[in-house]
C-alpha positions as CSV (number, residue, x, y, z in Angstrom):
1,M,58.0,120.3,0.7
2,W,54.5,120.8,1.9
3,D,52.1,121.3,-1.0
4,G,48.3,121.4,-1.4
5,V,46.9,118.1,-2.7
6,P,43.8,118.6,-4.7
7,Y,41.3,115.7,-4.2
8,G,43.5,114.2,-1.5
9,G,40.6,112.9,0.5
10,A,39.4,113.7,4.0
11,N,42.9,113.8,5.4
12,S,43.8,116.7,3.1
13,N,41.0,118.9,4.2
14,P,41.9,122.1,6.1
15,G,41.7,121.4,9.8
16,S,41.7,117.6,9.4
17,W,45.0,117.2,11.3
18,G,44.5,120.0,13.8
19,G,46.7,123.1,13.8
20,H,50.4,123.8,13.8
21,C,52.1,127.1,14.7
22,V,55.3,127.8,12.8
23,F,57.6,130.7,12.3
24,V,58.1,131.8,8.7
25,P,61.4,133.7,8.4
26,K,61.6,133.6,4.6
27,Y,59.2,133.8,1.6
28,D,59.1,134.7,-2.0
29,A,56.6,134.6,-4.9
30,K,56.7,130.8,-5.1
31,S,57.0,129.6,-1.5
32,F,57.3,130.1,2.2
33,T,60.0,128.6,4.4
34,C,59.0,127.8,8.0
35,I,60.7,126.4,11.0
36,T,58.9,123.4,12.4
37,W,60.3,120.9,15.0
38,G,63.7,122.5,14.6
39,Q,63.9,122.0,10.8
40,L,63.4,124.3,7.8
41,K,60.4,123.2,5.7
42,T,59.2,124.8,2.5
43,M,55.6,125.3,1.8
44,T,54.2,126.1,-1.6
45,V,51.9,129.1,-2.1
46,A,49.1,126.6,-2.8
47,F,49.7,124.9,0.6
48,W,49.7,128.3,2.3
49,N,46.5,129.4,0.7
50,R,44.7,126.2,1.5
51,Y,45.8,125.6,5.1
52,C,46.9,128.9,6.6
53,D,44.0,130.2,8.7
54,E,45.9,132.7,10.9
55,A,49.0,134.8,10.6
56,H,50.8,137.3,12.8
57,A,53.5,139.8,12.0
58,L,56.2,140.8,14.5
59,L,57.2,144.5,14.5
60,A,60.0,145.4,17.0
61,Q,59.7,148.9,18.5
62,D,63.4,149.5,17.7
63,W,62.7,148.7,14.1
64,L,59.9,151.2,14.0
65,T,61.6,154.0,15.9
66,V,65.3,153.8,16.5
67,K,66.5,152.3,13.3
68,G,63.7,153.5,11.1
69,A,61.5,151.2,9.0
70,P,62.6,150.4,5.4
71,N,60.6,151.2,2.3
72,G,58.6,154.0,3.9
73,F,56.6,151.7,6.2
74,E,53.9,153.7,8.1
75,Q,52.8,152.2,11.5
76,A,49.8,154.7,11.7
77,Q,48.6,153.5,8.3
78,L,48.9,149.9,9.4
79,Q,46.9,150.5,12.5
80,A,44.2,152.4,10.5
81,D,44.0,149.5,8.0
82,L,43.7,146.9,10.8
83,E,40.9,148.9,12.5
84,A,39.0,149.0,9.2
85,I,38.8,145.2,9.0
86,V,38.1,144.3,12.6
């Protein structure tokens, strides 16, 4: 499990080892599960908060239109929210 290490020295600072792009197909209130180098790896929320500096969400057009998004998701509202923070 990847976890944040308080007072771990220079090698534990954000950016000290460069970046790593991973796909995160699963999460809950306590952790995120990513796929890295073909393996599943769990990250604590503390790790995510300390080291994640960029995140992207994938929204398939079929999911938004043909099948219909669950839970009342509103694409127009997402776009308005994103424009407000750019």
